[in-house]
N, CA, C and O atoms as CSV, one atom per row, in Angstrom:
chain,resi,resn,atom,element,x,y,z
A,1,MET,N,N,0.857,-1.178,0.000
A,1,MET,CA,C,0.000,0.000,0.000
A,1,MET,C,C,0.897,1.234,0.000
A,1,MET,O,O,1.814,1.350,0.813
A,2,ILE,N,N,0.624,2.139,-0.910
A,2,ILE,CA,C,1.377,3.385,-1.005
A,2,ILE,C,C,0.416,4.548,-0.811
A,2,ILE,O,O,-0.609,4.646,-1.485
A,3,VAL,N,N,0.766,5.427,0.122
A,3,VAL,CA,C,-0.044,6.607,0.414
A,3,VAL,C,C,0.752,7.840,-0.007
A,3,VAL,O,O,1.885,8.035,0.432
A,4,SER,N,N,0.160,8.658,-0.846
A,4,SER,CA,C,0.776,9.927,-1.254
A,4,SER,C,C,-0.069,11.059,-0.703
A,4,SER,O,O,-1.291,11.057,-0.853
A,5,THR,N,N,0.571,12.018,-0.070
A,5,THR,CA,C,-0.154,13.165,0.486
A,5,THR,C,C,0.498,14.451,0.027
A,5,THR,O,O,1.721,14.543,-0.081
A,6,ILE,N,N,-0.333,15.440,-0.240
A,6,ILE,CA,C,0.142,16.773,-0.605
A,6,ILE,C,C,-0.774,17.809,0.038
A,6,ILE,O,O,-1.885,17.500,0.469
A,7,SER,N,N,-0.289,19.027,0.092
A,7,SER,CA,C,-1.161,20.153,0.420
A,7,SER,C,C,-1.073,21.146,-0.727
A,7,SER,O,O,-0.002,21.389,-1.282
A,8,ILE,N,N,-2.208,21.706,-1.065
A,8,ILE,CA,C,-2.322,22.650,-2.178
A,8,ILE,C,C,-2.830,23.970,-1.624
A,8,ILE,O,O,-3.920,24.031,-1.056
A,9,THR,N,N,-2.043,25.026,-1.788
A,9,THR,CA,C,-2.479,26.361,-1.379
A,9,THR,C,C,-3.087,27.048,-2.589
A,9,THR,O,O,-2.479,27.106,-3.658
A,10,ILE,N,N,-4.288,27.563,-2.410
A,10,ILE,CA,C,-5.065,28.125,-3.514
A,10,ILE,C,C,-5.454,29.565,-3.193
A,10,ILE,O,O,-5.926,29.860,-2.095
A,11,ARG,N,N,-5.254,30.451,-4.154
A,11,ARG,CA,C,-5.751,31.819,-4.074
A,11,ARG,C,C,-7.025,31.859,-4.922
A,11,ARG,O,O,-7.010,31.500,-6.100
A,12,ILE,N,N,-8.118,32.296,-4.312
A,12,ILE,CA,C,-9.426,32.279,-4.968
A,12,ILE,C,C,-9.740,33.677,-5.482
A,12,ILE,O,O,-9.817,34.627,-4.703
A,13,PHE,N,N,-9.920,33.801,-6.787
A,13,PHE,CA,C,-10.284,35.078,-7.387
A,13,PHE,C,C,-11.782,35.323,-7.182
A,13,PHE,O,O,-12.546,34.369,-7.038
A,14,ASP,N,N,-12.203,36.566,-7.168
A,14,ASP,CA,C,-13.614,36.950,-7.041
A,14,ASP,C,C,-14.268,36.380,-5.785
A,14,ASP,O,O,-15.457,36.062,-5.792
A,15,SER,N,N,-13.500,36.252,-4.718
A,15,SER,CA,C,-14.054,35.823,-3.443
A,15,SER,C,C,-13.947,36.992,-2.475
A,15,SER,O,O,-12.853,37.381,-2.065
A,16,TYR,N,N,-15.102,37.545,-2.118
A,16,TYR,CA,C,-15.128,38.733,-1.283
A,16,TYR,C,C,-15.700,38.465,0.112
A,16,TYR,O,O,-15.819,39.377,0.930
A,17,SER,N,N,-16.048,37.210,0.367
A,17,SER,CA,C,-16.569,36.839,1.681
A,17,SER,C,C,-16.267,35.363,1.923
A,17,SER,O,O,-15.883,34.634,1.009
A,18,LEU,N,N,-16.447,34.944,3.157
A,18,LEU,CA,C,-16.254,33.531,3.462
A,18,LEU,C,C,-17.310,32.663,2.786
A,18,LEU,O,O,-17.067,31.494,2.488
A,19,LYS,N,N,-18.477,33.243,2.547
A,19,LYS,CA,C,-19.534,32.506,1.845
A,19,LYS,C,C,-19.114,32.223,0.401
A,19,LYS,O,O,-19.324,31.116,-0.094
A,20,ASP,N,N,-18.527,33.204,-0.274
A,20,ASP,CA,C,-18.015,32.988,-1.631
A,20,ASP,C,C,-16.951,31.896,-1.636
A,20,ASP,O,O,-16.952,31.008,-2.489
A,21,LYS,N,N,-16.050,31.981,-0.673
A,21,LYS,CA,C,-14.969,31.000,-0.577
A,21,LYS,C,C,-15.534,29.601,-0.353
A,21,LYS,O,O,-15.124,28.650,-1.018
A,22,ARG,N,N,-16.468,29.476,0.575
A,22,ARG,CA,C,-17.045,28.165,0.886
A,22,ARG,C,C,-17.671,27.511,-0.327
A,22,ARG,O,O,-17.549,26.300,-0.511
A,23,SER,N,N,-18.344,28.299,-1.160
A,23,SER,CA,C,-18.988,27.698,-2.327
A,23,SER,C,C,-17.951,27.143,-3.303
A,23,SER,O,O,-18.163,26.081,-3.888
A,24,VAL,N,N,-16.842,27.842,-3.484
A,24,VAL,CA,C,-15.787,27.362,-4.377
A,24,VAL,C,C,-15.111,26.129,-3.788
A,24,VAL,O,O,-14.938,25.125,-4.478
A,25,ILE,N,N,-14.733,26.201,-2.528
A,25,ILE,CA,C,-14.016,25.098,-1.883
A,25,ILE,C,C,-14.898,23.853,-1.797
A,25,ILE,O,O,-14.422,22.747,-2.055
A,26,LYS,N,N,-16.166,24.012,-1.442
A,26,LYS,CA,C,-17.067,22.861,-1.382
A,26,LYS,C,C,-17.199,22.204,-2.739
A,26,LYS,O,O,-17.233,20.977,-2.834
A,27,SER,N,N,-17.274,23.005,-3.793
A,27,SER,CA,C,-17.373,22.459,-5.142
A,27,SER,C,C,-16.104,21.689,-5.525
A,27,SER,O,O,-16.177,20.584,-6.063
A,28,ILE,N,N,-14.952,22.280,-5.244
A,28,ILE,CA,C,-13.684,21.598,-5.547
A,28,ILE,C,C,-13.612,20.268,-4.801
A,28,ILE,O,O,-13.259,19.246,-5.390
A,29,ILE,N,N,-13.941,20.276,-3.522
A,29,ILE,CA,C,-13.845,19.063,-2.710
A,29,ILE,C,C,-14.806,17.987,-3.207
A,29,ILE,O,O,-14.401,16.841,-3.402
A,30,GLN,N,N,-16.068,18.341,-3.413
A,30,GLN,CA,C,-17.064,17.349,-3.835
A,30,GLN,C,C,-16.732,16.763,-5.202
A,30,GLN,O,O,-16.768,15.545,-5.377
A,31,LYS,N,N,-16.410,17.612,-6.168
A,31,LYS,CA,C,-16.127,17.114,-7.513
A,31,LYS,C,C,-14.828,16.316,-7.563
A,31,LYS,O,O,-14.724,15.344,-8.310
A,32,SER,N,N,-13.848,16.720,-6.780
A,32,SER,CA,C,-12.576,15.990,-6.752
A,32,SER,C,C,-12.752,14.603,-6.136
A,32,SER,O,O,-12.181,13.630,-6.628
A,33,LYS,N,N,-13.532,14.508,-5.070
A,33,LYS,CA,C,-13.792,13.201,-4.460
A,33,LYS,C,C,-14.479,12.268,-5.442
A,33,LYS,O,O,-14.118,11.095,-5.544
A,34,GLN,N,N,-15.465,12.779,-6.163
A,34,GLN,CA,C,-16.199,11.958,-7.118
A,34,GLN,C,C,-15.341,11.549,-8.311
A,34,GLN,O,O,-15.375,10.395,-8.739
A,35,LYS,N,N,-14.583,12.485,-8.840
A,35,LYS,CA,C,-13.836,12.243,-10.075
A,35,LYS,C,C,-12.579,11.408,-9.847
A,35,LYS,O,O,-12.243,10.565,-10.679
A,36,PHE,N,N,-11.881,11.629,-8.736
A,36,PHE,CA,C,-10.569,11.006,-8.540
A,36,PHE,C,C,-10.520,9.983,-7.401
A,36,PHE,O,O,-9.490,9.336,-7.212
A,37,ASN,N,N,-11.601,9.821,-6.644
A,37,ASN,CA,C,-11.643,8.864,-5.536
A,37,ASN,C,C,-10.490,9.110,-4.557
A,37,ASN,O,O,-9.705,8.207,-4.266
A,38,ILE,N,N,-10.403,10.330,-4.061
A,38,ILE,CA,C,-9.344,10.750,-3.152
A,38,ILE,C,C,-9.950,11.249,-1.851
A,38,ILE,O,O,-11.157,11.472,-1.759
A,39,SER,N,N,-9.105,11.420,-0.853
A,39,SER,CA,C,-9.510,12.114,0.370
A,39,SER,C,C,-8.983,13.537,0.258
A,39,SER,O,O,-7.801,13.747,-0.014
A,40,ILE,N,N,-9.860,14.515,0.468
A,40,ILE,CA,C,-9.478,15.919,0.334
A,40,ILE,C,C,-10.278,16.742,1.330
A,40,ILE,O,O,-11.466,16.503,1.546
A,41,SER,N,N,-9.608,17.714,1.932
A,41,SER,CA,C,-10.266,18.559,2.928
A,41,SER,C,C,-9.544,19.894,3.022
A,41,SER,O,O,-8.353,19.986,2.723
A,42,GLU,N,N,-10.269,20.930,3.439
A,42,GLU,CA,C,-9.632,22.212,3.721
A,42,GLU,C,C,-8.930,22.098,5.071
A,42,GLU,O,O,-9.551,21.725,6.066
A,43,VAL,N,N,-7.635,22.420,5.108
A,43,VAL,CA,C,-6.851,22.199,6.325
A,43,VAL,C,C,-6.266,23.469,6.942
A,43,VAL,O,O,-5.744,23.419,8.055
A,44,ASP,N,N,-6.340,24.598,6.252
A,44,ASP,CA,C,-5.769,25.833,6.801
A,44,ASP,C,C,-6.410,27.042,6.137
A,44,ASP,O,O,-7.083,26.911,5.114
A,45,PHE,N,N,-6.203,28.202,6.711
A,45,PHE,CA,C,-6.698,29.494,6.220
A,45,PHE,C,C,-8.229,29.560,6.175
A,45,PHE,O,O,-8.797,30.184,5.279
A,46,GLN,N,N,-8.893,28.921,7.135
A,46,GLN,CA,C,-10.354,28.908,7.128
A,46,GLN,C,C,-10.973,30.285,7.289
A,46,GLN,O,O,-12.107,30.490,6.858
A,47,ASP,N,N,-10.270,31.238,7.894
A,47,ASP,CA,C,-10.847,32.555,8.145
A,47,ASP,C,C,-10.398,33.618,7.147
A,47,ASP,O,O,-10.711,34.796,7.324
A,48,ILE,N,N,-9.679,33.229,6.111
A,48,ILE,CA,C,-9.233,34.173,5.082
A,48,ILE,C,C,-10.089,33.937,3.837
A,48,ILE,O,O,-10.138,32.822,3.318
A,49,HIS,N,N,-10.759,34.982,3.362
A,49,HIS,CA,C,-11.785,34.810,2.333
A,49,HIS,C,C,-11.264,34.502,0.932
A,49,HIS,O,O,-12.046,34.063,0.088
A,50,ASN,N,N,-9.998,34.710,0.653
A,50,ASN,CA,C,-9.525,34.434,-0.709
A,50,ASN,C,C,-8.328,33.487,-0.746
A,50,ASN,O,O,-7.603,33.440,-1.739
A,51,LEU,N,N,-8.120,32.735,0.332
A,51,LEU,CA,C,-6.992,31.817,0.402
A,51,LEU,C,C,-7.447,30.532,1.083
A,51,LEU,O,O,-8.202,30.565,2.056
A,52,ALA,N,N,-6.978,29.398,0.559
A,52,ALA,CA,C,-7.334,28.104,1.149
A,52,ALA,C,C,-6.167,27.146,1.000
A,52,ALA,O,O,-5.380,27.237,0.057
A,53,LYS,N,N,-6.072,26.233,1.941
A,53,LYS,CA,C,-5.094,25.147,1.827
A,53,LYS,C,C,-5.867,23.839,1.908
A,53,LYS,O,O,-6.609,23.597,2.860
A,54,LEU,N,N,-5.679,22.998,0.891
A,54,LEU,CA,C,-6.349,21.710,0.831
A,54,LEU,C,C,-5.345,20.606,1.107
A,54,LEU,O,O,-4.239,20.619,0.567
A,55,GLY,N,N,-5.720,19.661,1.935
A,55,GLY,CA,C,-4.924,18.460,2.160
A,55,GLY,C,C,-5.499,17.345,1.307
A,55,GLY,O,O,-6.713,17.144,1.272
A,56,VAL,N,N,-4.622,16.615,0.615
A,56,VAL,CA,C,-5.054,15.566,-0.309
A,56,VAL,C,C,-4.291,14.284,0.006
A,56,VAL,O,O,-3.081,14.315,0.230
A,57,ALA,N,N,-5.007,13.151,0.022
A,57,ALA,CA,C,-4.376,11.846,0.190
A,57,ALA,C,C,-4.877,10.898,-0.888
A,57,ALA,O,O,-6.070,10.834,-1.182
A,58,VAL,N,N,-3.923,10.154,-1.476
A,58,VAL,CA,C,-4.237,9.160,-2.500
A,58,VAL,C,C,-3.608,7.846,-2.053
A,58,VAL,O,O,-2.439,7.804,-1.672
A,59,VAL,N,N,-4.398,6.771,-2.104
A,59,VAL,CA,C,-3.909,5.459,-1.699
A,59,VAL,C,C,-4.067,4.487,-2.861
A,59,VAL,O,O,-5.143,4.376,-3.448
A,60,SER,N,N,-2.990,3.789,-3.185
A,60,SER,CA,C,-3.042,2.715,-4.182
A,60,SER,C,C,-1.849,1.800,-3.953
A,60,SER,O,O,-1.135,1.938,-2.960
A,61,ASN,N,N,-1.635,0.874,-4.866
A,61,ASN,CA,C,-0.489,-0.016,-4.746
A,61,ASN,C,C,0.630,0.361,-5.720
A,61,ASN,O,O,1.567,-0.412,-5.921
A,62,ASP,N,N,0.531,1.559,-6.327
A,62,ASP,CA,C,1.509,1.981,-7.325
A,62,ASP,C,C,1.775,3.484,-7.188
A,62,ASP,O,O,0.860,4.298,-7.316
A,63,PHE,N,N,3.021,3.838,-6.931
A,63,PHE,CA,C,3.379,5.240,-6.758
A,63,PHE,C,C,3.090,6.057,-8.013
A,63,PHE,O,O,2.614,7.188,-7.913
A,64,SER,N,N,3.370,5.502,-9.192
A,64,SER,CA,C,3.142,6.259,-10.432
A,64,SER,C,C,1.658,6.547,-10.636
A,64,SER,O,O,1.298,7.593,-11.177
A,65,HIS,N,N,0.790,5.622,-10.205
A,65,HIS,CA,C,-0.656,5.877,-10.288
A,65,HIS,C,C,-1.033,7.050,-9.379
A,65,HIS,O,O,-1.800,7.929,-9.773
A,66,ASN,N,N,-0.490,7.053,-8.171
A,66,ASN,CA,C,-0.768,8.160,-7.252
A,66,ASN,C,C,-0.338,9.482,-7.852
A,66,ASN,O,O,-1.067,10.470,-7.768
A,67,GLN,N,N,0.843,9.511,-8.458
A,67,GLN,CA,C,1.345,10.750,-9.054
A,67,GLN,C,C,0.471,11.211,-10.215
A,67,GLN,O,O,0.249,12.410,-10.379
A,68,LYS,N,N,-0.025,10.279,-11.019
A,68,LYS,CA,C,-0.924,10.625,-12.128
A,68,LYS,C,C,-2.224,11.222,-11.601
A,68,LYS,O,O,-2.738,12.190,-12.162
A,69,VAL,N,N,-2.753,10.650,-10.529
A,69,VAL,CA,C,-3.990,11.165,-9.934
A,69,VAL,C,C,-3.761,12.582,-9.408
A,69,VAL,O,O,-4.598,13.460,-9.617
A,70,ILE,N,N,-2.646,12.812,-8.732
A,70,ILE,CA,C,-2.345,14.138,-8.194
A,70,ILE,C,C,-2.164,15.151,-9.323
A,70,ILE,O,O,-2.678,16.267,-9.243
A,71,ASP,N,N,-1.441,14.770,-10.368
A,71,ASP,CA,C,-1.256,15.667,-11.516
A,71,ASP,C,C,-2.595,15.992,-12.176
A,71,ASP,O,O,-2.846,17.138,-12.551
A,72,SER,N,N,-3.447,14.988,-12.316
A,72,SER,CA,C,-4.772,15.205,-12.910
A,72,SER,C,C,-5.628,16.116,-12.039
A,72,SER,O,O,-6.358,16.963,-12.553
A,73,LEU,N,N,-5.542,15.945,-10.732
A,73,LEU,CA,C,-6.288,16.798,-9.802
A,73,LEU,C,C,-5.854,18.254,-9.941
A,73,LEU,O,O,-6.697,19.149,-10.014
A,74,ILE,N,N,-4.560,18.491,-9.978
A,74,ILE,CA,C,-4.044,19.859,-10.104
A,74,ILE,C,C,-4.520,20.485,-11.415
A,74,ILE,O,O,-4.961,21.635,-11.438
A,75,HIS,N,N,-4.429,19.731,-12.490
A,75,HIS,CA,C,-4.895,20.230,-13.793
A,75,HIS,C,C,-6.402,20.515,-13.751
A,75,HIS,O,O,-6.851,21.539,-14.267
A,76,PHE,N,N,-7.180,19.619,-13.143
A,76,PHE,CA,C,-8.623,19.790,-13.022
A,76,PHE,C,C,-8.978,21.078,-12.282
A,76,PHE,O,O,-9.848,21.830,-12.721
A,77,ILE,N,N,-8.301,21.330,-11.156
A,77,ILE,CA,C,-8.587,22.538,-10.370
A,77,ILE,C,C,-8.243,23.790,-11.168
A,77,ILE,O,O,-9.030,24.736,-11.204
A,78,GLU,N,N,-7.075,23.805,-11.807
A,78,GLU,CA,C,-6.644,24.986,-12.563
A,78,GLU,C,C,-7.553,25.274,-13.751
A,78,GLU,O,O,-7.806,26.437,-14.066
A,79,GLU,N,N,-8.046,24.237,-14.411
A,79,GLU,CA,C,-8.850,24.413,-15.616
A,79,GLU,C,C,-10.316,24.746,-15.340
A,79,GLU,O,O,-10.970,25.375,-16.172
A,80,ASN,N,N,-10.838,24.337,-14.190
A,80,ASN,CA,C,-12.275,24.443,-13.961
A,80,ASN,C,C,-12.703,25.505,-12.954
A,80,ASN,O,O,-13.899,25.742,-12.780
A,81,TYR,N,N,-11.759,26.136,-12.300
A,81,TYR,CA,C,-12.112,27.116,-11.275
A,81,TYR,C,C,-11.285,28.384,-11.454
A,81,TYR,O,O,-10.175,28.345,-11.986
A,82,ALA,N,N,-11.840,29.512,-11.001
A,82,ALA,CA,C,-11.136,30.797,-11.072
A,82,ALA,C,C,-10.231,30.918,-9.858
A,82,ALA,O,O,-10.464,31.728,-8.961
A,83,VAL,N,N,-9.181,30.081,-9.854
A,83,VAL,CA,C,-8.235,30.048,-8.742
A,83,VAL,C,C,-6.816,29.973,-9.294
A,83,VAL,O,O,-6.591,29.638,-10.457
A,84,GLU,N,N,-5.876,30.295,-8.422
A,84,GLU,CA,C,-4.464,30.151,-8.750
A,84,GLU,C,C,-3.837,29.256,-7.685
A,84,GLU,O,O,-3.958,29.522,-6.489
A,85,ILE,N,N,-3.171,28.200,-8.128
A,85,ILE,CA,C,-2.454,27.356,-7.192
A,85,ILE,C,C,-1.114,28.003,-6.930
A,85,ILE,O,O,-0.271,28.099,-7.822
A,86,SER,N,N,-0.922,28.453,-5.687
A,86,SER,CA,C,0.293,29.206,-5.372
A,86,SER,C,C,1.383,28.335,-4.746
A,86,SER,O,O,2.555,28.711,-4.764
A,87,ASP,N,N,1.009,27.168,-4.188
A,87,ASP,CA,C,2.018,26.314,-3.586
A,87,ASP,C,C,1.495,24.886,-3.513
A,87,ASP,O,O,0.314,24.650,-3.262
A,88,ILE,N,N,2.404,23.938,-3.738
A,88,ILE,CA,C,2.105,22.519,-3.588
A,88,ILE,C,C,3.226,21.917,-2.754
A,88,ILE,O,O,4.400,22.034,-3.106
A,89,GLU,N,N,2.866,21.277,-1.656
A,89,GLU,CA,C,3.860,20.657,-0.777
A,89,GLU,C,C,3.630,19.160,-0.717
A,89,GLU,O,O,2.513,18.710,-0.461
A,90,ASP,N,N,4.675,18.389,-0.950
A,90,ASP,CA,C,4.616,16.936,-0.787
A,90,ASP,C,C,4.993,16.589,0.644
A,90,ASP,O,O,5.810,17.270,1.264
A,91,TYR,N,N,4.391,15.524,1.164
A,91,TYR,CA,C,4.728,15.056,2.512
A,91,TYR,C,C,5.173,13.625,2.452
A,91,TYR,O,O,5.503,13.038,3.482
């Protein structure tokens, strides 16, 4: 069993309140769970309206599969949401 974990720091454009932020983050989390079968949650910056940090975990029996899923997730977020990924940390 191989577990890959990362954190993704996201700057959210056009977010002027925590309510705006929540709608974007909830959408990213729900769609990512469905599409990629991953564990994902907001882990930091809960009180900042235009910044979020997501924790992501992928479990499989192949490291290259985990890396493909993570790369696909990053591409999915960048292409489908008005956000900028400012930092990605591997653990």
